[in-house]
C-alpha positions in Angstrom: -0.6 48.8 13.0 -1.0 45.4 11.3 0.3 44.7 7.9 -1.7 42.2 5.8 0.0 38.9 5.0 1.4 38.6 1.5 -0.8 36.6 -0.7 0.2 33.1 -1.5 0.6 31.8 -5.0 -2.2 29.6 -6.1 0.2 26.8 -7.2 1.7 26.3 -3.9 0.5 23.2 -2.0 1.6 24.3 1.4 2.3 27.5 3.2 5.8 28.9 3.3 7.9 28.4 6.4 5.6 25.5 7.5 6.6 22.1 8.7 4.7 20.5 5.9 6.7 22.4 3.3 9.9 21.3 4.8 8.8 17.7 5.1 7.5 17.7 1.5 10.8 18.9 0.2 12.7 16.3 2.3 10.4 13.6 0.9 11.0 14.8 -2.6 14.9 14.7 -2.1 14.7 11.3 -0.6 12.7 10.0 -3.6 15.1 11.6 -5.9 18.1 10.2 -4.0 16.5 6.7 -4.2 15.8 7.2 -8.0 19.4 8.3 -8.6 20.8 5.4 -6.6 18.8 2.9 -8.8 19.8 4.7 -12.0 23.5 4.8 -11.0 23.3 1.0 -10.1 21.9 0.5 -13.7 25.0 2.3 -15.1 23.8 5.8 -15.6 26.1 8.7 -14.7 23.8 11.5 -13.5 26.0 13.2 -10.9 23.5 15.8 -9.4 20.9 15.7 -12.2 18.7 13.5 -10.4 18.2 16.1 -7.6 17.3 19.0 -9.7 13.7 18.1 -10.3 13.2 17.8 -6.6 14.6 21.2 -5.9 12.5 22.8 -8.6 9.4 21.1 -7.4 10.1 22.0 -3.8 10.4 25.7 -4.8 7.2 25.5 -6.8 4.9 23.6 -4.4 6.3 24.8 -0.9 8.1 28.2 -1.6 11.6 29.3 -1.6 12.4 28.3 2.1 11.8 24.6 1.4 13.8 24.9 -1.9 16.8 26.3 -0.1 16.6 23.5 2.4 16.5 21.0 -0.3 19.5 22.4 -1.9 21.7 21.6 1.3 
């Protein structure tokens, strides 16, 4: 007996558990890290605030597995 696949949300850009999703989250975290590096060099004290948008966007666009990967 086959069960149907769960429907994907329409706002997701890539499928859950896909390589593209994990790469998308890694790219978003890398861009956030670069932005945070530049802002800290300019004198801002952000701590982890620069990475929160990347984590939220990874969860929104690539699903919860990519979000969990971007939290590490």
